[in-house]
N, C-alpha and C positions, 0 to 999 in steps of 0.2 A: 370968583375964583380966578387965580392968576394962571397964565400961560404954563404949560408943563416945561420942565428944564430939558426934556428930550422928546424927540418924536420916535424914538425906538431904534433898534438895530435894523437898518436897511442895507448895510453893506458889510461883508465878510471876505477879507483878502486872504488867500493861500499862498505861501511861497512854494514854487515849484522848481525842480531841477531840470527836467526835460519838459519844456513848454509844449511841443508837438504831442508827446505821449500823454501829458496830463489834459490837454484839450480833447483828446480823443475819449479819455475815461469820463471826464465831466459831460461831454456831449452825448455820450451813451447814458449816463445817469439821468440827465435832465430831459433826453429825447428831442434835442434841439441843437443847432449849431449856434455859436456865441454872436451876440450882437456886437461886439468889440473884438476884432481879431488883428492884432498888431505883434511885431516881434517882441515888443517890451510889455504887452498886457493882453490878456485874454479875458473878456467879461460877458457874463451871463445874466439876464435879468429873469428871475424866476419868482412868480407870485408875489411881487413887490419888493423882493431882496434883490440886490446885486451881488453875485459872487464873481470874485476876480482872482485870476491866477497871475502871480508876479515872479517871473523867472529869477531864481537866485535870491529871492526876498527883496529885489528892488534896491533902490538907493538907502531905503531905511534899514536894510539888513535884517528883515523879518526872518525869524527862525520857526515860527509856528503860525497858525492862522490867528488873525486879528479881527475882532468883531468891532465895527464902527458905529458909535451912537450919533444919530443925526441930531443936531442941536440948533436952536435959533441964534445963539451968541456963543461962539466958540472961546472967545477970550474969557468972557464971564464963567463958563463952564469950567475951563482949564484952571482958572483962578480958584474956584470953589473946591475942585478935587484936589489941588495941591494945598490949599488951605486945611483940608481934612486928612492930609497925610500922603497923598499921592505924590509920584516923582515924575517930573516931565522926561520923556525919552526923546521925542521929536517935537520942537516948539511949532507954534502954528506956521503953516507955510501955504502958499497958493499953488495948487497943482493944475491950474489952467481953468479958464471959463469962470472965474470967480469962486472956484470950490477951494475952500480952506480945510486943512487937515492938520492934526496933531496927535500924538500918542503919548501915553504915560502909563506908569505901573501903579497897581493898587498896592496896598501895604503888604501883600504876600507875593509881590513879583509878577502878577499876571499882567500882560500888556493889552491895553484897551485903547480904542481910537475914538477920535471925535470928528465929526464932518460938519461944516456950515456951507450950505449952498446961497450964493449971493442972489 
């Protein structure tokens, strides 16, 4: 049996307008303070899933939550989905510490993300 193409959805990012107010709501929901708390990003690690709050949708201009599928080879995964009809929104880029991300739309315009940790 070959390795699976994905390790599942482990990251979901939410664009927020007011980071302070959003942080309070999510902290109340999760019953804990965030593990990452910066002016540009708030992150919670909940039951094996990372939930991130991105002010104003961040540099990628997110307008709705984006689920990120963790994959072992982001280039191969992006090539496979585009060959099947997906359209690249944000090409592969390094966001620090060797983490690579990319986003694409499926054939119905839903935005999906890919993450590869080095």
